[in-house]
N, C-alpha and C positions, 0 to 999 in steps of 0.2 A: 580632526574634523572640526571645522569652524562652527561658530554659533548658529549661523543661518542653516548650514547643512544639518547640524544636530537637531534643530527645530523641525526641519523638513522630515527627517527620519522619524522623529518622535510622533509627528502627525501621521505618517504612514503606518507606524506601529499601532497607533490608536485606532486608525480606520480598519486595519486588518483585525484587530481585537473585536471591533464592533461587528465584523462579518461572522464571527463564531456563532453557530446555531445555538450553542448552549447559553449564549448571552443574548438571545433574542435577535440574532442577526438577520432575520428575514426568511422568507419561504424560498430557499435555494436548495438545489440538490448538490451533491458532492462535486459534480463537474462544474456547475455554475459558480460554486464557491471558489474552486481553484482558478477559474477564469478571472474572477474578480480579484483574487490575490495577485495574480500575474499583472493585472492592470495597475494595482496599487504599487507594486514593486517597480514597475516601469517609470513611475513618477519620481523615483529617487535614484534609480540605477539604470543607465542606458544599456540595452542589449538588443540583439537582432531577433532572437527567437527564444522561446522557453518551453519547457516540458515539466509538468507536475504530475507525478504518478502516485497512486495509493498502493499499498502493499499489504500482504498478509504478514502481520508482525512476527509470526513464528517461523516462516520460511523466507521472508523478505522478497517473495515473488510478486510481481505486479498484479494488481486486481483491476487495473484500468488507468489509462493515461490521458491527460489533456495536453495536446501538442499544438503548435502554431507555426505559421510563417516559414514554410520551406523545410520543415522537419519530416514530412510524410515520406519523402523519397529515401531518407537515411535512417528512419526510426527502426526498421527491422534489422538493418545492419548493425546499429548500435546495440541491439539486443544480443546479437551474436558475439560482439566484442566483449560485452559484459560477462557472458557465461563461458565463452569458448576460447578467449585470448587473455593473456596476462598483459596488463597495462596499468597506467597510473589511475588513481582515484576511483577504484571500483566501489560501487555503492555499498556492498556488504562490508568492506573495510571501513568506510566512512561511518557506518552505523555502529562500529565498535571503537571508533577513535575518540580520544578525549575532546578534540575539537572536530565536530562532524561536518565541517565546511572547508573546501579547498578549491583552488583554481589551477588549471593546467600549467599556466605560466609560472605559478609559484612553485609547484612541485617539480618542475623540470628546470628550474633556474633560468627561466626565460627562453629555453630552447624547446619550443613546441614540437620540433621535428623528432625529438626523442620518443614521442608517443606514436605508436603505429596507428592508433585510432585517429590521431590528428592527420597523419600523412595520407591514410587510405580512405578516410570517411569525412572528417570535418573539413579539411582544406579543399578537397575536390568539390564539396557542396557549398563552398563560399564562406565557411565559418572559420574563425580564428580561435581566440581563447575560449575556454569553457569553465564555468563555475558550477560546482556540484555541492549539494547539501543533503544530509540525511535528516529528515524531519522527526526529531526525537521529542517525546513528552513522557515524563515519568519513567525514563529509562527504557522506553519501548519505541521502536521505529514504526511510524504510520505512513511514511511515504518518502519520496525523493523529489528534490527540485533541481532542475538543470537550466542554466542560463548560457546563452551563446553570444559571443561578440562577432561582429562582421570581420571578414578577412582583412588584414592590414590596418585594423583599428587598434587603439590602445588596449593593452591587456587589462584584465581586472586588477584593481589595486587592493592592497592590504586592507584599507579602510572600507572598501566595498564588501570584501569578504566578511569583515567584522559586522557590517550592517545586516547582511544576510544571517549571520550567526545570531544576532540579537533578535531577529524577527522569526527565525525558524521554529522555536518552541511554540510561538503563538499559532503559526500555521499548522503545526503538528496537533495542537490541542483542538483546532477546528476540524481536522480530518478525523481525529479520534471521536468527536461528537457524532459524526455521521455513522460510525460503526454501531451506534446504539439506537438509531432511529427505528420506530415501530413498523412492523409489516403493514402493508396496505390491506385494507379490508375488502375492497371492491375489485381486486385484480382477478383475472382469469387464470386459474391454476391447472387447467386441464392437462396441458402438455407436460407439467412438472411431475406428474405421477409416474411417468415412465423414465427409466434410466436412459440417459443419452450416451451414445458411443460413436466415435469417429476414428477412422484410420488415416494415417499420414505416412508418407515415405521419408527417407532420410533427409531430404531437402525441405521437409515440412510442407509438402504439397498435399492437400487433402485428397484422399482416394475414395472414401465412402463415408456416409454418416446416416444414422437413422433420423426419424422425424423429431425426436426429442432433442438430439444434438443440434440439428439445424435450427430448432426453436431458440436454444440458448446461444448459439453462434450469432443469430440475428439480434438477440437482445444485447449481447456484448458489443456488436458493431454499432448499434444505435447509441449505446452509452458512450462509446469512444468516438462516435461520429466518423465511422470508417465506411469506405465504399464497399459495395457488394463484392464478395470474394476475398476481401482482405482478411488475413488471419488475425483475430483479436489478440491483444497483448497477453492476457492470462493464458491462453492456449499456447502461444509461442513460448512463454516463460516456462511452463511446466515441461514442455518438450525439450527445450534447450537444457533444462536442469538435468533431465535424464541423460542426455548426451554428455554433459559436462561431468556428471558423477561417474559415468562409464569410463571416460578418459582418465579420470583421476585415480580410480582404484579397480575398475572392473566389477565392483560390487553391485548388487541389486539396488537401484535408486531408493532412497529413504525419505527424501524431502521434496519430491516432485508433486507437490500438493498445495492447493490454495483453497481457503475458505473465504468466500467473498459475499458481499451483500448485493442483491440484485436491485434493479430500479424500484421495485415495489416494497423493499425492505425485508424480503425473505432472504434466506441464506442458501448458498449453493457451494458444493465442493467439486473442484476440478482437479483431476489427477491424471498423470501420464505414466506409461510403462512401455517397455520394449517387448515386442512379440517374438516368440521363437520362430526361426525360419531364415532362409538365406536372403530374403528381401530386406530384412532389417526394419520392418515397419514399426511404427509407434501407434499405440492406442491411447485415446483420451476419453475419459469418462466424465459425465456431468450428472451428479446426483444431489438430491436434497441433503443438506448438511446434517450430519448426526448431531444429536443433542450435546455430546461431549465436545465437538468442535465449536459449536455455537457458544457453549459455556466458556470455553477457554478464551475465545475472542472477546466476549462481553465482559468477562472478569478483568481483562486488561483494560478494556475501554472504560469500565467503571472505576478503574484505579484501585481495585481491591488489594489490600495487603495480603501477604502470604497466609497469615492466620485467618483473615476474612475469606480467602479463597477456600481454605481447608474447611472452615465452618460451613460455607455455602454449599460445597460439594456434599458434605454430610447431611445438610438440611434437605438436599434433593432426594436423599434416601428415605426421608420421612422420620428422621430421629426427633424426639421431643427435646425440650430444653434440658430436662434432667439427663437424658441420654447423651446429649451433646456435651454437657458439663462433665459427666463421668468419663466419656471417651477422651476428652481433651485435658482432663485433670485440672479443670478450672471451675470457678463457682458459677452458679446459675446467674448471678448478677453480672458477672463478666460476659457470659454468653449473651445476655440481654443487651449489654452495652455494644458488643460486636454487631448484633443484629440491627440495632438502631443506626449504627454507622453504615452498614450494608444497605439498609432500606433507603437512607438519605442519598447515598451514591447512586443507587439504581432508580431512584425516583418512585419508589413504591411505599406502601404503608402497611403491608401484611406479608406473612409468609407465603400465602397463596399467590399473591401478586408477584412476589419475588420469584417463586418457582416457575410461574407462567412466563415471566420475563426472561429468566436465564435459560429456559428450554425453548425459547422462541425459535420457530422454524418457518 
């Protein structure tokens, strides 16, 4: 990379860093942040379209995507290829890779046709090479970034993958910050008191839904800026995870679940399961997230260490400093040191504030 290009990339990295809400990046929501990131990246790497999705870090299922320029027609099909087909550069594999960035031309040795996703989805839609990145921060995946080159244009180069690899942790840290935003105080929560339930057929066509489910579906569509009737990404993801797990082992699905933050900062759990019967219907539920699910998400977002998570969980049970010290076989002074670190990471100043924050719903 030449000096001029290096300077340009450094400027882009600096500007992305400044977008981070944890660094005073301005009053943006998660979607606006990702749109701004894509715009910054376009200034240093040419691409035809982009998608940036947030995920539940424990199941790696999407909690909402920002897509642009011609991807709407193929986005749902790309979902199916991710969960139901074997192909190159699957997101879950990237999240576990030493280098979580790759391009299709690179992994196929320049022969894009080796990829069924390319032959049946990307090429017919007018796209050529594809670059994917797992957005990792602190060993945890907070989202995925995908860039698409136009058909018949130059493929992504190794130095371009390196640029994305250098900036990906910054983007991930920004996404992580949004997982800790406080719930809104003035939002209407009437519809959230009821459990939402909807039924879909094997082709993921909605068959029926109650009022609460329709409420949450509309909220998700607004967040992803989807047209009326389009199935939101989180719902599609949990359903396809059920189908994928059934095909893999026939076992009862164990990870078709998402804990996501809604537009007003509250937390929702979306799960899917197969119903008994010849029709093969799927059921999706929408419920207020349990305290344990919220704690697990926030503990990762606050980058608590294993010991700090252990102590925080015990603190939620109401244990005193002395009881914590005795249970963990450490001194009371060490407990206090751990608490100070936890308070600083969570942005609170007392046990009461911490408990309220970690049990936020």
